[in-house]
VOGU-3710 file (C-alpha; in Angstrom, 3 decimals, decimal comma):
1> xxxxxxxxxx> -11,941/71,773/-1,691  -12,915/68,329/-0,169  -13,913/68,230/3,401  -15,213/65,326/5,598  -16,996/65,350/8,730  -16,244/62,793/11,741  -20,088/62,638/12,177  -20,045/60,872/9,129  -17,301/58,103/9,660  -18,743/55,228/11,209
11> xxxxxxxxxx> -17,057/51,417/11,218  -19,080/48,144/10,801  -16,156/45,936/12,250  -16,578/44,780/16,206  -13,923/46,169/18,499  -10,986/43,570/18,438  -11,065/42,090/22,011  -15,112/40,638/20,972  -13,452/38,925/18,207  -10,002/37,463/19,330
21> xxxxxxxxxx> -10,918/36,677/23,210  -13,394/34,146/22,294  -11,317/32,532/19,985  -8,450/32,646/22,703  -10,923/31,265/25,107  -12,484/28,389/22,897  -8,384/27,167/21,830  -7,622/27,280/25,724  -10,412/25,090/26,677  -9,655/23,030/23,717
31> xxxxxxxxxx> -6,176/22,448/24,679  -6,836/21,841/28,052  -9,291/18,985/27,068  -6,938/17,368/24,928  -4,053/17,572/27,067  -5,617/16,670/30,265  -9,157/15,561/30,257  -9,769/13,587/26,911  -9,553/9,530/27,483  -6,477/9,591/25,492
41> xxxxxxxxxx> -4,463/12,271/27,101  -2,487/9,620/28,856  -1,093/8,409/25,985  2,102/9,935/24,724  2,848/11,375/21,427  4,276/14,590/19,602  3,005/17,793/21,560  1,183/19,165/18,469  -0,272/15,584/17,435  -2,683/15,855/20,568
51> xxxxxxxxxx> -4,025/19,175/19,718  -4,722/18,840/15,761  -4,659/16,337/12,703  -2,160/18,757/11,165  0,860/17,114/12,426  -0,161/13,680/11,022  -1,058/15,738/7,432  2,274/16,595/7,665  4,007/13,416/8,072  1,899/12,284/5,316
61> xxxxxxxxxx> 3,050/15,477/3,210  6,401/14,798/3,594  6,518/10,967/2,583  8,416/9,833/6,172  5,401/8,402/8,093  7,004/5,014/7,976  10,318/6,074/9,651  8,660/8,664/11,786  6,540/6,021/13,373  9,429/3,693/13,770
71> xxxxxxxxxx> 11,114/6,347/15,993  8,071/7,079/17,733  7,414/3,954/19,051  10,737/3,114/19,950  10,681/6,454/21,922  7,074/6,271/23,432  6,067/2,248/23,581  3,221/0,295/22,259  0,874/3,158/22,177  1,319/6,568/20,256
81> xxxxxxxxxx> -1,053/9,497/20,127  -1,052/10,915/16,370  -4,171/13,002/16,579  -6,430/13,703/18,910  -8,768/10,840/17,948  -6,110/8,721/16,727  -3,414/5,841/18,281  -0,934/4,131/16,808  -0,475/0,536/18,390  2,419/-1,779/18,443
91> xxxxxxxxxx> 0,871/-4,220/20,928  1,294/-7,852/19,775  -1,718/-8,762/22,010  -3,570/-5,539/20,938  -3,253/-6,413/17,002  -4,517/-9,639/17,406  -7,685/-7,946/18,727  -7,463/-5,388/16,084  -7,705/-7,852/13,236  -10,630/-9,773/14,300
101> xxxxxxxxxx> -13,101/-7,838/11,578  -16,083/-8,666/9,745  -15,792/-8,866/5,759  -18,132/-6,106/4,055  -20,531/-7,914/1,811  -18,657/-6,618/-1,316  -15,291/-8,172/-0,109  -17,053/-11,601/0,397  -18,886/-11,631/-3,176  -15,648/-10,856/-5,067
111> xxxxxxxxxx> -12,939/-12,644/-3,477  -13,187/-15,998/-4,909  -12,288/-14,043/-8,519  -8,637/-12,913/-6,427  -8,239/-16,493/-5,031  -5,141/-18,449/-5,471  -7,292/-21,412/-6,761  -8,555/-18,975/-9,503  -5,271/-17,359/-10,250  -3,768/-20,443/-11,185
121> xxxxxxxxxx> -6,388/-20,397/-14,435  -4,264/-17,305/-15,598  -0,881/-18,415/-14,866  0,152/-19,324/-18,348  -0,852/-15,660/-19,623  1,651/-14,420/-16,924  4,152/-16,732/-18,578  3,669/-14,517/-21,917  4,596/-11,501/-20,050  7,450/-13,015/-18,248
131> xxxxxxxxxx> 8,925/-13,861/-21,469  8,447/-10,346/-22,629  10,116/-9,012/-20,135  13,159/-11,310/-20,305  13,631/-10,457/-23,895  13,577/-6,967/-23,090  16,147/-7,572/-20,700  18,110/-9,694/-22,992  18,329/-7,021/-25,412  20,015/-4,629/-22,838
141> xxxxxxxxxx> 22,428/-6,789/-20,946  25,646/-5,042/-20,510  23,441/-1,592/-20,070  22,484/-0,012/-17,182  18,942/0,097/-16,711  16,086/1,486/-14,440  14,760/-1,854/-13,269  12,336/-0,284/-10,950  10,845/1,379/-13,977  10,812/-2,146/-15,764
151> xxxxxxxxxx> 9,469/-3,917/-12,921  6,207/-1,508/-12,829  5,882/-1,846/-16,437  5,894/-5,817/-16,111  3,311/-5,391/-13,336  1,090/-3,022/-14,943  1,294/-5,298/-18,380  0,434/-8,319/-16,169  -2,461/-6,802/-14,574  -3,855/-6,050/-18,257
161> xxxxxxxxxx> -3,170/-10,042/-19,152  -5,274/-11,291/-15,901  -7,870/-8,515/-15,614  -8,856/-7,754/-19,266  -6,965/-10,244/-21,315  -4,796/-7,976/-23,091  -1,444/-6,642/-21,935  -0,768/-3,046/-22,322  1,832/-2,946/-24,466  4,011/-1,179/-21,793
171> xxxxxxxxxx> 7,180/-3,415/-22,257  7,384/-3,471/-25,687  7,122/0,412/-25,687  9,407/0,858/-22,700  7,509/3,077/-21,207  3,735/3,922/-19,968  1,028/6,136/-21,532  1,339/8,774/-18,133  -0,658/5,927/-16,092  2,322/5,931/-13,700
181> xxxxxxxxxx> 2,419/9,754/-13,016  -1,484/9,964/-12,402  -1,154/7,139/-9,726  1,916/8,872/-8,148  -0,118/11,856/-8,104  -3,179/10,013/-6,827  -1,355/8,550/-3,919  0,560/11,566/-2,849  -2,506/13,528/-2,775  -4,786/10,938/-0,837
191> xxxxxxxxxx> -1,855/10,159/1,867  -2,253/13,779/3,333  -5,762/14,736/2,231  -7,217/11,504/3,918  -5,882/12,843/6,944  -8,326/15,789/6,524  -11,750/14,089/5,047  -13,415/17,391/5,384  -11,138/19,020/2,846  -11,841/16,347/0,383
201> xxxxxxxxxx> -15,571/16,326/0,538  -15,353/20,425/0,423  -13,192/20,201/-2,842  -15,777/17,438/-3,962  -18,364/19,732/-3,331  -16,929/22,809/-5,255  -15,104/20,762/-8,083  -17,714/21,505/-10,528  -17,152/25,221/-10,157  -13,456/25,220/-9,513
211> xxxxxxxxxx> -12,319/22,195/-11,323  -10,565/19,468/-10,228  -6,947/20,133/-8,564  -6,361/17,203/-6,413  -4,092/14,460/-7,801  -6,493/11,449/-5,526  -9,489/12,465/-8,185  -7,326/10,375/-10,524  -8,324/7,335/-8,626  -12,006/8,480/-9,602
221> xxxxxxxxxx> -11,534/10,383/-12,773  -8,976/9,518/-15,606  -7,984/5,773/-14,034  -11,349/5,097/-13,601  -12,039/6,080/-16,973  -9,482/4,151/-18,259  -10,586/0,833/-16,636  -14,055/1,809/-18,096  -12,988/1,882/-21,260  -10,766/-1,308/-21,071
231> xxxxxxxxxx> -14,122/-3,200/-19,887  -15,852/-2,017/-22,801  -13,255/-3,359/-25,085  -13,164/-6,437/-23,335  -16,791/-7,047/-23,876  -16,542/-6,098/-27,564  -13,682/-8,320/-28,255  -14,848/-11,170/-25,948  -12,399/-14,060/-24,879  -12,515/-17,787/-23,563
241> xxxxxxxxxx> -9,986/-16,868/-20,568  -11,227/-16,837/-17,362  -9,614/-13,595/-16,753  -10,819/-11,674/-13,524  -13,387/-9,764/-15,523  -15,071/-12,760/-16,336  -15,209/-13,918/-13,058  -16,731/-10,479/-11,780  -19,121/-10,437/-14,559  -20,099/-13,800/-13,152
251> xxxxxxxxxx> -20,593/-12,231/-9,591  -22,713/-9,594/-11,049  -25,094/-12,030/-13,015  -25,598/-14,040/-9,756  -25,766/-10,852/-7,645  -26,995/-7,927/-9,127  -26,571/-5,744/-6,555  -22,843/-5,987/-7,393  -23,509/-3,493/-10,488  -21,455/-2,040/-13,208
261> xxxxxxxxxx> -20,233/0,595/-10,704  -18,696/-2,252/-8,565  -17,087/-4,050/-11,775  -15,426/-0,875/-12,397  -14,300/-0,048/-9,203  -12,655/-3,090/-9,001  -10,828/-3,014/-12,117  -9,462/0,245/-11,247  -8,443/-0,875/-7,942  -6,278/-3,447/-9,934
271> xxxxxxxxxx> -4,905/-1,217/-12,121  -4,288/1,694/-9,514  -2,989/-0,326/-6,422  -2,236/-4,169/-8,229  0,678/-2,716/-10,201  2,040/-0,113/-7,814  2,411/-2,059/-4,911  3,721/-5,357/-6,724  6,353/-3,216/-8,555  7,516/-1,837/-5,153
281> xxxxxxxxxx> 7,553/-5,371/-3,474  9,342/-6,936/-6,789  11,923/-3,904/-6,479  12,454/-4,475/-2,425  13,361/-8,411/-3,539  15,901/-7,339/-5,787  17,324/-4,526/-4,331  18,093/-6,501/-1,176  19,289/-9,407/-3,095  21,872/-6,926/-4,735
291> xxxxxxxxxx> 22,932/-5,592/-1,514  23,418/-8,812/0,100  25,627/-10,891/-2,469  25,685/-13,806/-0,139  21,938/-14,046/-0,238  21,946/-13,666/-3,917  24,275/-16,550/-4,490  22,664/-18,644/-2,246  19,053/-18,322/-3,898  20,742/-18,707/-7,244
301> xxxxxxxxxx> 22,185/-21,793/-6,113  18,645/-23,137/-5,086  17,531/-22,029/-8,121  20,155/-23,925/-10,312  19,831/-27,039/-8,027  16,068/-27,326/-8,537  16,465/-26,458/-12,231  19,201/-29,269/-12,872  17,238/-31,774/-10,964  14,039/-31,263/-13,317
311> xxxxxxxxxx> 12,039/-29,319/-10,622  11,475/-26,219/-12,216  10,067/-25,118/-15,745  11,054/-21,949/-17,784  9,178/-19,747/-16,789  8,955/-21,085/-13,013  5,461/-22,341/-12,449  3,827/-21,021/-9,089  3,479/-24,461/-7,492  7,296/-24,877/-7,887
321> xxxxxxxxxx> 8,217/-21,569/-6,703  6,260/-22,801/-3,458  8,451/-25,675/-2,820  11,729/-23,208/-2,553  12,081/-22,506/0,705  14,931/-20,225/0,072  12,879/-17,789/-2,600  9,776/-17,912/-0,325  12,082/-17,057/2,783  14,041/-13,834/0,281
331> xxxxxxxxxx> 10,538/-12,749/-0,659  9,437/-12,551/3,174  12,229/-11,072/4,488  12,451/-8,596/1,554  8,795/-7,340/2,191  9,225/-7,717/6,011  12,108/-4,609/5,770  10,343/-2,754/3,130  6,336/-3,469/3,120  4,264/-1,453/0,329
341> xxxxxxxxxx> 2,263/0,031/2,597  4,077/2,423/4,868  1,208/4,287/6,662  -1,564/3,172/9,398  -3,914/0,749/8,736  -6,654/2,262/10,588  -9,952/0,690/12,068  -12,725/2,449/14,296  -12,963/1,205/17,787  -16,528/-0,356/18,563
351> xxxxxxxxxx> -18,933/0,407/20,651  -18,094/-0,546/24,454  -14,530/0,560/23,929  -11,406/-1,133/23,297  -8,638/-2,075/26,019  -5,166/-1,879/25,286  -1,971/-1,940/27,457  -4,205/-1,130/30,206  -5,708/1,826/28,632  -9,474/1,816/27,867
361> xxxxxxxxxx> -9,969/3,515/24,003  -13,521/5,097/24,098  -15,764/4,041/20,630  -15,261/5,765/17,549  -11,105/6,100/18,483  -9,158/5,506/15,153  -6,400/2,914/16,132  -3,806/2,011/13,411  -1,073/-0,581/12,734  1,766/0,750/10,914
371> xxxxxxxxxx> 3,691/-2,360/9,053  6,813/-0,811/9,070  6,809/-1,052/13,175  5,448/-4,254/13,618  7,752/-5,849/11,228  10,518/-4,323/13,321  9,469/-5,992/16,468  12,352/-7,889/18,175  10,024/-10,132/20,354  8,971/-11,543/17,105
381> xxxxxxxxxx> 11,693/-11,066/14,204  14,670/-11,295/16,334  17,281/-8,539/17,910  18,796/-8,059/14,106  15,270/-6,378/12,873  17,367/-4,137/10,828  19,072/-6,678/9,035  18,128/-8,679/5,817  18,617/-12,191/6,850  16,040/-14,765/5,039
391> xxxxxxxxxx> 17,229/-17,409/6,975  15,152/-16,355/9,848  12,067/-17,482/7,644  13,434/-21,105/7,936  14,707/-21,508/11,367  12,635/-22,768/14,117  8,723/-21,926/14,787  8,154/-19,167/12,796  4,406/-18,922/13,290  4,226/-15,601/14,937
401> xxxxxxxxxx> 6,410/-14,108/12,095  3,633/-14,908/9,559  0,835/-14,167/11,829  2,442/-10,400/12,238  3,735/-10,200/8,771  1,717/-7,112/7,587  2,712/-6,155/4,253  -0,673/-7,053/2,651  -2,685/-5,792/5,839  -3,828/-8,524/8,399
411> xxxxxxxxxx> -7,029/-10,229/9,467  -10,187/-10,080/7,168  -8,710/-6,824/5,731  -5,947/-8,646/3,987  -5,247/-7,074/0,352  -7,352/-8,816/-2,285  -4,297/-8,423/-4,606  -1,802/-10,381/-2,371  -2,116/-13,565/-4,246  -1,788/-11,811/-7,642
421> xxxxxxxxxx> 1,182/-10,063/-6,390  2,957/-12,991/-4,715  2,251/-15,243/-7,874  3,803/-12,593/-10,251  6,832/-12,413/-7,680  7,196/-16,331/-7,281  7,660/-16,565/-10,993  9,018/-13,711/-11,957  12,382/-13,508/-9,803  13,771/-17,140/-10,275
431> xxxxxxxxxx> 12,837/-17,050/-13,812  15,113/-13,774/-14,107  17,740/-14,941/-11,967  17,941/-18,198/-14,085  18,689/-16,167/-17,153  19,908/-12,939/-16,137  23,008/-11,755/-13,970  22,481/-8,374/-12,113  24,309/-5,930/-10,521  24,069/-2,345/-8,613
441> xxxxxxxxxx> 25,236/0,092/-11,228  26,591/1,784/-7,829  26,820/-0,728/-5,323  27,537/1,812/-2,452  24,393/3,777/-3,422  21,455/3,319/-1,021  17,913/4,276/-2,446  15,819/6,898/-1,366  12,313/6,036/0,382  8,871/8,137/0,090
451> xx> 5,734/6,743/1,800  2,595/7,988/0,056
//
């Protein structure tokens, strides 16, 4: 028989109230501060967003940030509080201040490699990728094809041509090597994880023990390894081309502080962001053209007119595309409606604070501009902001439209790869329409959007 005595029974836990009450008190004080005492308490926004970053993290996880922010600014106005210390802005006067930032030292060093003048050295090699793309399209005439996939295969191969002097061969194979899935995984993971930086660093610290389970690590892992391997191969085979790597090597020779890690990071960025954003943008152009037959016909007429008047080569030259007003208007309009970046472009308020719409935001507040919101401001783009109407870009004074065109960011933080993307689209779209008639397989279907 087993007998127990109450004198031998004891507990190491604190009584329940001693644990819960202080936590509830802290939570109450935090809630009161954020709702009533914080410098941002007067800025409207979702209730839970005022208390925690979990709200904005959930939006990023769901992939609907771009549409959510349009709705919130429509409801609340030019300032929306999206986190305890973060504000989304759509005020045009505030955005002008927001864009006044200083270039980082590394950006100043490498920007010349991405200038339009520099990329013109590589235009003939882009032509080779266009010819491969047209050949593959020609072999599938009469078939239903996934144009979104093929545009990404094209964009990826072009990055190989202009960065490493070698196409990756994705168009010839009709598929990628798994890189696209890694890019998507990294983008999806980064979208929500970057809202919780502490979680990223905690995961980074424990990854040697627990392993790497977050897709964002592909940006610093497998994709970076891919870029490093291609850089080594490029050094081994050599080339007389003035590709982007040759320009980055020259910067390294002149300024050793731009080291091998810097070169690998820039090359990884080309692969990671360059192919994806260009593919998104080219998809938008083709999608909106096929959804708006009058616009498509008007662009075809411009292409035919220029071609028959001897003003277009085949493939189309960048300088020729720049002189085609309706083509340029179509690209601007498609990227206005569907910019590749649908999340906030954040900055940190400097010392002294930052006044917006009569509200003084304290130093270290995060402020952001969402391109999807700015591109739908009727004061800039007209009352028909949801309509695909390229003509708006060739009517009257379009200065403000260009100033507030945020498809590639704004100010000194404008995307370095803008010129690459614009060159590819300027050449591919008219050359494709010169040779191939396109139509939607299902004209009544709408595409789905996912913002990460």
